[in-house]
C-alpha positions in Angstrom: 32.7 20.7 131.2 31.3 19.8 134.3 30.4 21.3 137.5 33.6 20.2 139.5 35.9 20.8 136.4 34.1 24.2 135.8 35.2 24.9 139.4 38.6 23.9 139.4 39.2 26.1 136.2 37.5 29.0 137.9 40.1 28.5 141.1 43.0 28.1 138.3 41.7 31.6 137.4 41.9 33.1 140.9 45.5 31.8 141.3 46.2 32.9 137.9 45.0 36.4 138.3 46.9 36.4 142.1 50.5 35.2 140.3 50.1 37.5 137.2 49.7 40.4 139.4 52.1 40.1 141.5 54.9 38.3 139.3 53.4 37.2 136.1 53.7 33.8 134.8 50.0 32.8 135.6 49.2 30.7 132.3 51.7 28.3 133.8 48.6 27.4 135.9 45.4 27.9 133.6 47.1 26.1 130.7 47.9 23.0 131.5 44.5 23.1 133.5 42.8 23.5 130.3 44.8 20.7 128.8 44.1 18.4 131.6 40.5 18.7 131.0 40.7 17.8 127.2 40.7 21.6 125.7 42.4 21.4 122.6 45.7 23.2 122.8 44.6 26.6 120.6 41.6 26.7 122.2 42.9 26.5 125.4 45.8 29.2 124.7 43.7 31.4 122.9 40.2 31.4 125.8 43.3 31.4 128.4 44.6 34.7 126.9 41.3 36.5 126.4 40.1 35.1 130.1 43.4 36.7 132.1 42.9 40.0 130.3 40.1 41.3 133.2 42.4 39.8 135.9 45.2 41.8 134.4 43.1 45.0 134.8 41.9 43.9 137.9 45.3 44.2 139.2 46.5 47.5 137.6 43.1 48.4 139.4 44.9 47.2 142.8 47.9 49.0 142.0 46.3 52.4 141.0 48.0 54.0 144.1 51.8 53.0 142.3 49.9 54.1 139.2 49.3 58.3 140.8 52.1 60.4 138.6 53.0 57.7 136.0 49.8 58.4 133.1 52.5 59.9 130.6 54.8 56.8 131.2 52.4 54.0 130.7 50.8 56.0 127.8 54.0 55.9 125.9 54.7 52.1 126.7 51.3 50.9 125.9 51.8 51.5 122.2 54.7 49.4 121.8 52.9 46.5 124.0 50.0 46.8 121.4 52.4 46.7 118.5 54.3 43.8 119.6 51.2 41.6 120.7 49.8 41.8 117.5 52.9 40.9 116.0 53.3 37.9 118.3 49.5 36.8 118.0 50.5 36.8 114.5 53.5 34.7 114.2 51.9 32.1 116.8 49.9 31.2 113.9 52.4 31.2 111.1 55.4 29.9 112.3 55.7 26.0 113.3 55.7 25.0 117.1 59.7 23.9 117.1 60.3 27.4 116.9 58.0 28.7 119.8 60.0 25.7 122.1 63.3 26.6 121.2 63.6 30.2 121.8 60.8 30.9 125.1 63.4 28.6 127.6 66.2 31.1 126.6 63.9 34.4 127.0 63.0 33.3 130.2 66.3 32.7 131.4 67.5 35.8 130.3 64.8 37.7 132.2 65.5 36.2 135.2 69.2 36.9 135.0 68.2 40.9 134.1 66.3 40.7 137.2 68.8 39.0 139.5 71.7 41.6 138.0 69.1 44.3 137.9 70.2 46.8 140.7 73.8 46.7 139.1 73.0 47.4 135.6 70.4 49.8 136.6 73.1 51.8 138.6 75.7 51.7 135.6 72.4 52.9 133.2 71.8 55.5 135.8 75.6 56.4 136.1 76.1 56.5 132.4 73.0 59.0 132.1 74.3 61.5 134.6 77.0 62.0 132.3 74.5 63.7 129.8 72.1 65.3 132.1 70.4 62.1 133.9 68.3 59.5 132.7 64.9 59.9 131.4 62.0 59.7 133.7 60.2 57.8 131.1 63.5 55.5 130.8 66.4 54.9 128.3 65.9 54.7 124.7 66.0 50.7 124.6 63.1 50.2 127.0 60.2 51.1 124.4 61.8 48.6 121.8 62.2 46.2 124.5 58.8 46.3 125.7 57.9 46.3 122.1 59.9 43.0 121.6 58.7 41.7 125.2 54.6 41.9 123.8 55.6 40.0 121.0 57.0 37.5 123.1 53.5 37.8 125.3 51.5 38.0 122.3 53.2 34.4 121.4 52.3 32.5 124.8 52.9 34.6 127.7 54.0 32.3 130.1 56.7 34.7 132.6 55.8 37.6 130.4 55.9 39.6 133.6 59.4 38.6 134.5 60.9 39.8 131.1 58.5 42.6 131.5 59.8 43.5 134.9 63.5 43.2 134.3 63.5 45.7 131.3 61.1 48.2 133.2 63.7 47.5 136.5 67.0 48.3 134.6 65.7 50.8 131.7 63.7 53.2 134.2 64.2 55.1 137.3 61.5 54.0 139.6 60.9 51.7 142.4 59.5 47.8 141.5 56.5 48.4 143.2 55.6 51.5 141.1 56.8 49.2 137.8 54.8 46.8 139.1 51.5 48.7 138.4 52.9 49.4 134.8 53.7 45.6 134.2 49.8 44.9 135.0 48.8 47.4 132.6 51.0 46.3 129.8 50.3 42.9 130.2 46.9 43.4 129.9 47.0 45.2 126.5 49.6 42.4 125.1 46.8 40.2 126.2 43.9 42.4 124.6 45.1 42.9 121.4 46.4 38.8 121.1 43.0 37.7 122.2 41.3 39.9 119.5 43.5 38.2 116.7 43.1 35.5 117.7 39.0 35.6 118.3 38.7 36.5 114.5 41.3 33.0 113.5 40.7 30.4 115.8 38.1 28.7 118.0 36.8 30.5 121.6 35.7 28.7 124.0 33.6 31.4 126.1 32.6 28.9 129.1 36.4 29.0 129.7 36.9 32.5 129.2 34.2 33.8 131.3 35.2 31.2 134.4 39.3 32.2 134.1 38.2 36.0 133.7 35.8 35.5 136.9 38.6 34.1 138.7 41.0 36.8 137.5 39.5 39.6 138.6 39.2 38.2 142.2 43.1 37.0 141.8 43.9 40.5 140.3 42.5 42.5 143.9 44.1 39.4 146.4 47.4 39.9 144.2 47.6 43.7 144.6 47.3 43.5 148.1 49.6 40.7 148.8 52.1 41.8 146.3 52.0 45.9 147.8 53.3 44.8 150.8 56.3 43.1 149.8 59.4 44.8 149.7 61.5 45.5 146.7 64.0 43.0 147.4 61.3 40.1 148.3 59.4 40.9 145.0 62.5 40.8 143.2 63.4 37.2 144.7 59.6 36.7 144.2 60.2 37.3 140.2 63.1 35.3 140.1 61.7 31.8 141.7 58.3 32.5 139.5 60.8 32.6 136.6 62.7 29.3 137.3 59.8 27.7 137.8 58.5 28.9 134.4 62.1 27.7 132.9 61.8 24.2 134.8 58.2 23.7 133.3 59.3 24.3 129.9 62.5 22.2 130.3 61.2 19.3 131.7 57.8 19.6 129.6 
């Protein structure tokens, strides 16, 4: 990789880390960049997954104020993300590419629709639970398995994983989107880390790419946290929808 290509990959990592922290879908920047520079698809996927882990951690650290008081919630959901990420990584290695190409656009569209309808759906969920004592602080019963399924998707590829996670968290947990965004960053980091470890044992890793994306995404994580927490919930919801639709268009037109 030439110095210019390395610099571009580094900048792509910054952009991906920023977008992942605010919304998700940073993979849509780094993955095509690596392919354009001739990195084999499997190596690009594995190296990108590993490289984005520090960025997700950086974003979570940047959102540490929003994470105050959510330790029990995070610990409860981390197990679901870890399990899902491992299953998704194994499925990526076992299933044909056609299966992936068919299901990803549908999942992204579902996530976008859930984010749009989130306020009404969450209000209906909360109203239903009020009749039985209120919605549990850690969320509705279906949040854990839904997060696990999102982890399967994230371990499989990961683009727009943040959109899907925010849809689940925003509907099933009685909390502001900004505080849930902090949770999302931790869950995304867990999925990427678990999937990356699985990939590293069975697929080739380009450690130069990993280091470049990691360095860029760490900076991007801090930048994303600074920008993201300034957005009111309404604008954050709009940003999630825009990124989700962009990701959907990427897969449909690709």
